[in-house]
N, C-alpha and C positions, 0 to 999 in steps of 0.2 A: 504493500500500500504506500509506503514511504517513497519507494522508487517511482511509482506511478504519479504520485503527487509532485515529486520533484520534476519529472518530465512535463507534467501539465503546467507547472509554474514556469518552467523554462520556455515552454512553447508560447505562453501569453507574454512573457517578458521579452522574448525575441521579436514579437510583433510591435513592441514599443507603444507608441501612441495609438496604433490601430487595435492593439490588444485592449487598451483602456476603452476605446470606442466600442468595441464588440461587447465587452463585459458590461459597459454602461447601458447599452441597449437592452441586454438580457435582464439585468438587475432592475431596471425601471419599467419593464413591460410586464411579462407574465411569469417569469421565473423567479426563483428565490436564491439569491446569491449574496447573503449578508457579508459586508465588509470586503467583498472580492476586489472591487475597484480601489478601495481605500488602501488595502495591503499592497496592491500592485503599484499604485502611484508612489507610495512610500519607498518601495524597493527600487523603482526606476529612478526617482528623484535623488535618492541617496547615492546612486552610482553616477548619475549624469546631472550634476547641479545646473548646468547651463540650459537644460531642457525643461526645467520645472514648470515654467509657464505654458509651454507646449503640452506637457502631460496633463496639467490641470485643465487646459482648454479642450483637449480631446476627451477626457473623462466627462467633462460637462456636456459636450456635444452629444456623446453617447447617451447620457442620462436624459437629455431633452428629447432626443429621437424616440427613446423608449417610452417616455411619458406621452409623447404625441400619439404613439400607437395605442397606448392605454386609453387616452382621451378619445380617440377616434372610435374605438369599440364601445366604450361605456357611455359616451354622449348620446348615441343612438338609442340606447335602452332607457334613458331617463331614470327617474326616481323608482319606477317600477322594477327596472332591471337592477337597480342598486340593492334592493331587498334580496335578490337572488345571488349576489356576488359577495355580500358581507354578512357576517353573523349578526344577530340582533344586538349583541353587546357592542360590536364594532360600529354598527350602523348608528346607534344612539350616540356614542361618543364622538365619532368623526363628523356626523351630520350636524351635531350641536356646535362643534368648533367651526365648521365651514360656514354655517349660517350666521354666526356671530361675527367672526373676523376671518373671512376666507383667505385673503392674501397673507395675513400674518401667520395663520395656521399652516399654510403651505410652506412658507419660508422656514418656520421652525422645524417642520417635518423634513425639509430638504437638508437642513444643516445638521440636525442631531443624528448620531449613529444608532444602529440597532441596539436594544430592542424597541426603540421608539418607532412606531409604524410610519411608513412613508407612502407606499402604494395605495393603501386604503384611502388616504387623503386625496390622492390624484383621482381615484375612482369616484369618490363622493363628489368632488368638485366638478368633474366632467358630467356626471349624471344629473347634478343640480344646475347644469348649464352655466357654470362659472365661465366668464369670458376666456376663450381659448388663448388669445394673445397674451392676456394678463397672466393666466396660469403658467404658460411656458416661460414668460419673461421672469416671473418670480422664481420659478424653479432654476432657470439658467443662472441668475445672479446669485442665488443662495448656494447652489451646488458649486459654483465657481469659487465663492468665498471658502466653502468647506475644503475643497480640493487644494486651493492655494495655501491654506493654513497647514494642511497635511504635508504638502510638498516643501513648504518652508521649514517645518520641523524636521523633515527628512534631510534637508540640506544642512541644517545646524547640527543635528545629532546623527549625521550619516553613518559614521563608523560604528557607533554604539548600537544603532538600529540594525545594521547589517549583522553585527555580532550576535545581537539578541535573536534575530530571526533564524540564525543557524543553530540555536540551542535546541536540545532535545525536547524541552518542555513546550517551546513555541511550535516546533514541528509536529509534535503530537496534538497540540491544540488545533493546528491547521487541518490535520486529518479528521478530527471531530467536526470541524467547521465544514469540510468538504462533504462529509456524510450527511450532516444536517442540511446542507445546500441541495444535495441530490434528493433526499427524502422530501424536502420542502418543495422543490421544483416539480417532482412527480405528483405530489399531492395537489399543487396549484394547477398544473395542466389537466390532471384528471378531473378536478373540480370544475374547471371551465368547460371541458368537454361534456361532462355530465349535465351541467346546467344548460348547455346548448342543446343537448338531446331532449331534455325535459321541456324546453321551450318549443322545440319543433313538434313534439308529441301533443302538447297543449294547444298548439295553433292549428292542428288538423281539424277539418270540418267534421262534425258529427253527422253520420248518415244512418238512416233506418236500416235495420237488418232485413 
């Protein structure tokens, strides 16, 4: 598992900015990749200080593209579709925040790391017809701030961070993170497919036997 994880990390690292772009799209759309982009941008910026702004920009672009895809799907379903995509507890919490201070709630969700929810806020804002341009603008600025802070910390503490990431404890934690990501992604995709099938069945016209 460690060998596989190392090869996977080296693959995304070898892609540089495009690896960040790809992970950003996945993490901000329908898959579950907690801290994937954060760890990658720290590792890349720690090795290549002069590219820190480029890495932050590519990670931000990927996140915005992923959010656009989520917005495009969820906006069509409206609030009725929102009930099918979030649990009652998530729905109550996220909807309340978006209704009161939508832009601020999105900004906070974009900056704070897991376990603070991010995608549910994007889903709720889109379903409640929060202006798309404003939604993507808030996310772009907030994500850029987050990734620039991480890249700056990587530049300042580069050697210590690289040494820490090579420690057995961190590598074992990464394995756990990958397993959680895989399980979470499968659960997320299965949930979306299941809800799509349920919607298709419910929309079929009823005919007399």
